[in-house]
C-alpha positions in Angstrom: 94.6 -95.4 105.5 95.7 -94.0 108.8 94.6 -97.1 110.6 96.9 -99.2 108.4 99.8 -96.9 109.1 99.2 -97.0 112.9 99.0 -100.7 113.1 102.0 -102.6 114.3 101.6 -105.8 112.4 104.9 -107.2 111.1 107.1 -104.8 113.2 109.1 -107.7 114.6 109.3 -109.6 111.3 112.9 -110.0 110.2 114.5 -109.6 113.6 115.8 -113.1 113.5 117.7 -112.2 110.3 119.8 -109.7 112.3 121.0 -112.5 114.5 121.7 -114.7 111.5 123.5 -111.9 109.8 125.7 -111.2 112.9 126.6 -114.9 113.2 127.5 -115.0 109.5 129.7 -111.9 110.0 131.5 -113.6 112.9 132.2 -116.7 110.9 133.5 -114.8 108.0 135.7 -112.6 110.3 137.2 -115.8 111.9 137.8 -117.3 108.5 139.7 -114.2 107.3 141.7 -114.0 110.6 142.8 -117.6 110.2 143.6 -117.1 106.5 145.7 -114.1 107.4 147.5 -116.2 110.1 148.5 -118.7 107.5 149.7 -116.0 105.1 151.7 -114.4 107.9 153.3 -117.7 108.9 154.1 -118.4 105.2 155.9 -115.0 105.0 157.8 -115.8 108.2 158.8 -119.3 107.0 160.0 -117.9 103.7 162.1 -115.3 105.4 163.5 -117.9 107.7 164.5 -120.1 104.8 166.1 -117.2 103.0 168.1 -116.2 106.0 169.1 -119.8 106.7 170.3 -120.3 103.2 172.3 -117.1 103.2 173.9 -118.0 106.6 174.8 -121.4 105.3 176.6 -120.3 102.1 178.4 -117.5 103.9 179.6 -119.7 106.8 183.4 -120.0 107.1 183.5 -123.8 107.1 181.3 -126.9 106.8 181.4 -127.6 110.5 179.6 -124.4 111.4 177.4 -123.9 108.3 174.4 -126.0 109.6 174.3 -124.5 113.1 174.5 -121.0 111.7 171.7 -121.7 109.3 169.5 -123.0 112.0 170.3 -120.1 114.3 169.5 -117.6 111.4 166.2 -119.4 110.7 165.2 -119.2 114.4 166.2 -115.5 114.6 164.1 -114.7 111.5 161.0 -116.5 112.9 161.5 -114.7 116.2 161.8 -111.4 114.3 158.4 -112.0 112.8 156.9 -112.3 116.2 156.6 -116.1 116.0 157.7 -118.7 118.5 161.0 -120.4 117.2 160.3 -123.5 119.4 157.2 -124.2 117.3 159.2 -124.1 114.0 159.6 -127.5 112.3 163.0 -128.9 111.6 165.1 -126.9 109.2 165.8 -129.2 106.2 169.0 -128.3 104.4 169.8 -130.1 101.1 173.2 -129.8 99.4 176.9 -130.0 100.4 179.1 -127.2 101.5 181.2 -127.0 98.3 181.8 -124.4 95.6 179.1 -124.2 93.0 176.8 -126.4 95.1 173.1 -125.4 95.3 171.9 -125.3 98.9 168.1 -125.6 99.4 166.6 -124.8 102.8 163.1 -125.7 103.8 161.5 -124.3 106.9 158.0 -125.3 108.2 155.8 -123.6 110.7 152.5 -125.0 112.0 149.4 -122.8 112.3 146.4 -123.9 114.3 143.3 -124.4 112.2 139.9 -123.2 113.3 136.8 -125.3 113.1 134.1 -123.0 111.9 130.3 -123.5 111.7 129.0 -124.3 108.2 132.6 -124.5 106.8 134.2 -127.1 109.1 137.9 -127.4 109.7 140.4 -125.8 107.5 143.4 -127.6 106.1 142.1 -131.1 106.9 143.5 -131.3 110.4 144.2 -129.5 113.6 147.1 -127.5 112.0 148.0 -126.0 108.7 151.7 -126.2 107.8 153.2 -123.1 106.3 156.3 -123.9 104.3 159.1 -121.7 103.1 161.8 -122.8 100.6 164.8 -120.9 99.4 168.0 -121.9 97.5 171.4 -120.3 97.1 174.6 -121.3 95.3 177.9 -121.4 97.2 180.2 -118.8 95.7 182.2 -120.4 92.8 185.3 -118.2 93.5 185.4 -118.9 97.2 188.8 -120.2 98.4 189.3 -123.0 100.8 186.3 -125.1 99.6 186.3 -128.3 97.5 184.9 -128.1 94.0 181.8 -130.1 93.1 183.1 -133.0 91.0 180.0 -133.3 88.9 180.3 -129.8 87.6 184.1 -130.2 86.9 184.9 -126.9 88.7 182.6 -124.9 86.4 179.4 -123.5 87.8 177.8 -122.8 84.4 
C-alpha cells in the first residue's frame, strides 16, 4: 500500500486542463467586457437623445433648435466619457411647432471583438448602439405656429 502512495504515476495528468480553463476564462472575460461596452454605449446614446430632444423643444426658435439639439447630444456623449466625434448623425424627426412630437435618434458605434470559439459579435466590425427619445413641444408656448393636423388641440 505504501508503494502505491509513494508512486508518482499520474501526477501531471490534468495539467493541460489548467491551460484550457485559463483560456476559457480569458474568452469569457473578453465577452463580458465587450457586452458591457455595448450596454454603456447604449446608456450614453439614450442620454444623448434625451438631452437633444429636451434642448430642441426648449429652444427659443426654429433656427437654433437643431444646432442646440446636436450640441446637447455631443455634450451628453462627452459627459459619459465617450468621443463625440465618433457619434453618428443626430436624426431629428418633427417640426418646431406647438403640439408637435419631436423624436431624436442618436447612434454610437462600438468596436466588436472577434473571440475564439464564438467568432465576431454583432455581425461586423462594429456594433451600433442606438438611443431614441421623443418630446412634445409645449402646447401653451407663445410665438410658435400650431400644428394644423391637430387643429390647435394637443389631445
